[in-house]
C-alpha positions as CSV (number, residue, x, y, z in Angstrom):
1,M,73.4,117.0,-108.5
2,S,71.7,117.5,-111.9
3,T,68.9,115.2,-112.9
4,D,70.6,114.6,-116.3
5,D,73.6,112.8,-114.7
6,W,73.4,109.0,-114.5
7,V,74.8,106.9,-111.7
8,G,75.3,103.6,-113.4
9,N,72.0,102.5,-114.8
10,W,70.1,104.8,-112.3
11,R,69.3,108.5,-112.9
12,P,68.7,110.7,-109.8
13,H,65.2,112.3,-109.7
14,R,63.3,114.7,-107.4
15,P,61.5,112.8,-104.7
16,R,57.7,112.9,-104.7
17,G,57.6,113.9,-101.1
18,P,59.9,115.1,-98.3
19,I,62.0,112.4,-96.8
20,A,64.1,112.4,-93.6
21,A,67.4,112.2,-95.5
22,L,66.9,115.7,-96.9
23,Y,66.9,117.3,-93.4
24,S,69.7,117.5,-90.9
25,S,67.1,117.7,-88.1
26,P,64.0,115.6,-87.5
27,G,62.1,118.3,-89.2
28,P,58.5,117.4,-90.1
29,K,58.9,113.9,-88.7
30,Y,59.3,115.2,-85.2
31,G,56.0,116.3,-83.7
32,L,55.8,118.1,-80.3
33,P,52.8,117.5,-78.1
34,T,50.3,120.2,-78.1
35,N,49.9,122.8,-75.4
36,V,46.3,123.5,-76.3
37,G,43.4,121.3,-75.3
38,F,43.1,118.5,-72.7
39,Q,43.9,115.3,-74.6
40,Q,47.6,114.6,-75.6
41,H,48.7,117.7,-73.8
42,D,52.4,118.3,-73.2
43,P,53.2,116.6,-69.8
44,S,55.9,119.2,-69.1
45,R,53.5,122.1,-69.3
46,N,50.7,123.1,-66.9
47,R,47.3,122.0,-68.0
48,A,44.2,123.9,-67.0
49,P,41.1,122.0,-65.9
50,A,38.7,121.1,-68.6
51,Y,34.9,120.9,-68.5
52,S,32.6,119.2,-70.9
53,F,29.2,120.4,-72.0
54,G,26.5,117.8,-72.0
55,I,24.1,117.2,-74.9
56,R,20.7,118.8,-75.1
57,R,18.2,116.6,-73.5
58,F,15.3,115.3,-75.5
59,Q,12.2,117.5,-74.9
60,E,8.7,116.4,-75.6
61,Q,6.1,118.5,-77.3
62,E,4.5,119.2,-73.9
63,S,6.5,121.2,-71.4
64,C,8.0,119.4,-68.4
65,S,7.5,122.4,-66.0
66,P,4.1,123.0,-64.2
67,G,3.8,126.4,-66.0
68,P,0.5,128.2,-65.6
69,G,-1.1,125.0,-64.4
70,Y,0.8,125.2,-61.0
71,L,-1.6,126.8,-58.5
72,V,0.0,128.7,-55.7
73,P,-2.2,129.5,-52.7
74,P,-2.8,133.2,-52.4
75,N,-1.8,133.2,-48.7
76,M,1.6,131.7,-49.5
77,S,4.5,134.1,-49.6
78,M,8.2,133.7,-49.9
79,R,8.5,133.8,-46.1
80,G,5.8,131.2,-45.5
81,R,2.1,131.2,-44.9
82,D,0.6,134.6,-44.5
83,G,-2.5,135.4,-42.4
84,I,-3.9,135.2,-38.9
85,P,-3.4,132.1,-36.9
86,A,-6.1,129.4,-37.4
87,Y,-7.3,126.9,-34.9
88,S,-9.4,123.7,-35.3
89,I,-12.0,122.4,-32.8
90,Y,-11.7,118.8,-31.8
91,G,-14.2,116.6,-30.1
92,R,-14.6,116.5,-26.3
93,P,-12.4,113.9,-24.6
94,R,-14.0,111.3,-22.4
95,D,-13.8,111.7,-18.6
96,I,-11.2,109.5,-16.9
97,M,-12.8,106.6,-15.0
98,P,-12.5,107.0,-11.2
99,F,-10.1,104.7,-9.3
100,M,-11.8,101.8,-7.4
101,T,-9.6,102.2,-4.3
102,P,-10.6,100.1,-1.2
103,G,-11.9,101.7,1.9
104,P,-10.4,101.4,5.4
105,G,-12.8,98.6,6.3
106,R,-11.3,96.4,3.5
107,Y,-8.0,96.0,5.2
108,S,-7.2,93.2,7.8
109,P,-3.9,94.1,9.6
110,E,-4.3,91.2,12.0
111,K,-3.7,88.8,9.1
112,A,-0.4,90.2,8.2
113,G,1.5,87.8,10.4
114,K,5.3,87.8,10.0
115,W,5.2,90.4,7.3
116,T,4.2,93.0,9.8
117,Y,5.1,91.7,13.3
118,P,8.7,90.5,14.2
119,S,9.0,86.7,14.3
120,A,11.7,84.0,14.5
121,P,13.2,82.7,11.3
122,N,11.4,79.7,9.8
123,F,12.8,77.1,7.6
124,S,11.1,74.3,5.6
125,L,12.4,71.0,4.5
126,A,11.6,70.2,0.9
127,S,11.3,66.8,-0.6
128,R,14.2,65.1,-2.3
129,T,14.5,66.0,-6.0
130,K,14.6,63.4,-8.8
131,D,18.3,64.1,-9.5
132,F,19.3,63.0,-6.0
133,E,17.2,59.8,-6.0
134,N,20.2,57.5,-6.4
135,D,22.7,59.7,-4.8
136,Q,24.4,57.8,-1.9
137,T,25.5,60.8,0.1
138,P,26.7,60.3,3.6
139,G,24.5,61.2,6.6
140,P,25.3,63.6,9.4
141,A,26.9,60.9,11.6
142,A,29.4,60.1,8.9
143,Y,31.3,63.4,9.4
144,G,34.0,63.6,12.2
145,L,34.4,66.9,14.0
146,P,38.0,68.1,14.7
147,P,39.2,67.5,18.3
148,M,39.1,70.3,20.8
149,I,42.1,69.0,22.9
150,G,45.6,68.4,21.6
151,P,47.8,69.7,18.8
152,K,45.2,69.3,16.0
153,V,42.9,72.1,17.0
154,I,42.1,74.1,13.8
155,N,41.4,77.6,15.1
156,K,43.4,77.7,18.3
157,S,47.1,77.9,19.1
158,T,48.7,75.0,21.0
159,A,51.8,74.5,23.0
160,P,54.7,72.4,21.7
161,N,54.2,68.7,22.2
162,Y,56.7,65.8,22.1
163,S,56.3,62.1,21.4
164,I,58.2,59.2,23.1
165,Y,59.3,56.5,20.7
166,G,59.9,52.9,21.6
167,R,63.2,51.5,22.8
168,S,65.9,51.1,20.2
169,M,67.5,47.7,19.5
170,V,70.8,49.1,18.5
171,G,73.3,50.8,20.9
172,S,71.3,50.0,24.1
173,F,71.8,47.4,26.8
174,Y,69.0,45.4,25.2
175,E,71.1,44.7,22.1
176,D,72.4,41.1,21.9
177,L,76.1,41.3,20.9
178,S,76.3,37.5,20.5
179,K,74.4,37.8,17.2
180,T,77.0,40.1,15.7
181,P,79.2,38.5,13.0
182,G,82.8,37.5,13.8
183,P,86.1,38.4,12.0
184,C,85.8,35.4,9.7
185,N,82.4,36.5,8.4
186,Y,83.8,39.5,6.6
187,R,85.0,39.1,3.1
188,L,88.6,39.8,2.3
189,V,89.0,42.9,0.1
190,D,91.4,42.6,-2.8
191,P,94.4,45.0,-2.2
192,S,94.3,46.0,-5.9
193,I,91.0,47.9,-5.1
194,Y,92.6,50.5,-2.8
195,K,96.3,50.2,-3.9
196,H,98.2,50.1,-7.1
197,R,97.2,47.1,-9.1
198,P,100.2,44.9,-10.1
199,P,100.4,43.3,-13.6
200,H,98.4,40.2,-14.1
201,F,99.2,37.2,-16.3
202,S,97.1,34.3,-17.3
203,M,98.3,30.6,-18.0
204,L,96.7,28.9,-21.0
205,A,96.2,25.2,-21.4
206,R,98.9,22.9,-23.0
207,N,99.0,23.1,-26.8
208,V,99.0,19.7,-28.5
209,P,101.2,19.6,-31.7
210,P,99.5,18.4,-34.8
211,G,100.1,14.7,-35.7
212,D,98.4,11.4,-36.6
213,T,95.4,10.7,-34.4
214,T,94.6,7.2,-35.7
215,L,94.6,4.2,-33.3
216,K,97.8,2.1,-33.5
217,P,98.3,-1.4,-31.9
218,G,100.6,-1.7,-29.0
219,P,103.4,-4.3,-28.4
220,G,101.0,-6.8,-26.8
221,A,98.9,-7.0,-30.0
222,Y,101.7,-8.8,-31.9
223,S,102.3,-12.7,-31.8
224,P,105.9,-13.4,-32.9
225,E,105.6,-17.1,-32.0
226,K,103.1,-17.7,-34.7
227,Y,105.6,-16.7,-37.4
228,M,107.1,-19.5,-39.5
229,Q,109.9,-19.0,-42.0
230,H,109.0,-20.1,-45.5
231,R,111.4,-20.4,-48.4
232,G,110.7,-19.4,-52.0
233,L,108.5,-16.6,-51.2
234,T,107.0,-15.0,-54.4
235,F,105.1,-11.9,-55.0
236,G,102.2,-12.0,-57.3
237,I,100.4,-14.9,-59.0
238,R,102.1,-18.2,-60.3
239,H,100.5,-18.4,-63.7
240,S,100.4,-16.1,-66.6
241,D,97.5,-13.8,-67.3
242,Y,97.4,-15.1,-70.9
243,V,96.8,-18.8,-70.1
244,A,93.3,-20.0,-70.8
245,P,91.3,-21.3,-67.8
246,L,90.6,-25.0,-67.5
247,I,86.9,-25.7,-68.4
248,V,85.7,-29.1,-67.2
249,D,81.9,-29.0,-67.6
250,V,80.9,-28.0,-71.1
251,A,77.3,-27.5,-71.9
252,D,76.0,-29.7,-74.8
């Protein structure tokens, strides 16, 4: 496209720098990792070991090494000290003090006693300690030795033994059969317990029909002989309700 052609009010022009639209491939925008060096190396390629060099250490004006001031002995070689063997003379050690061992006259074998001559065993009874001052332990007479006769011997075998019990009160001639209960003393068992139980019915009390429960007079409460026949029986009052009452005493 020529730069003289206009597209509407916009005229195409040459770009100032390369843009991605001008390339069909990533082109300069696509950067592969380097295969040289240690940092940002291509992970798909082998990387050789890298070593760093340190900086030069600060040196003073004077040298750090001994230099000529280091004095090596003349008899010192690379294989060690050179020369004839040398010995030193120490002081004379003191004599060891003799042992003060006793003589034969210092011993008294007759006083050895049971340590030298055979003797019977001896035992001593010590006093009671403070911990057992209030301890009420039983004495020797409180213990019972096991019997030596009978079936309860501990360390000996015994023959079988049998015991005779007292006379039984049941089933012997000593039993009093007069104290046994008679036939009437046994309770009759309901047959429905060991046989088929028949149907049972219950009878309720008489039902009273609802009615008047007020007290009414009987025939003896009436007196017909006291009745008198009257003529001209009227119902209600004899005068009119609108007649004024007769007032006799009038207050002054």
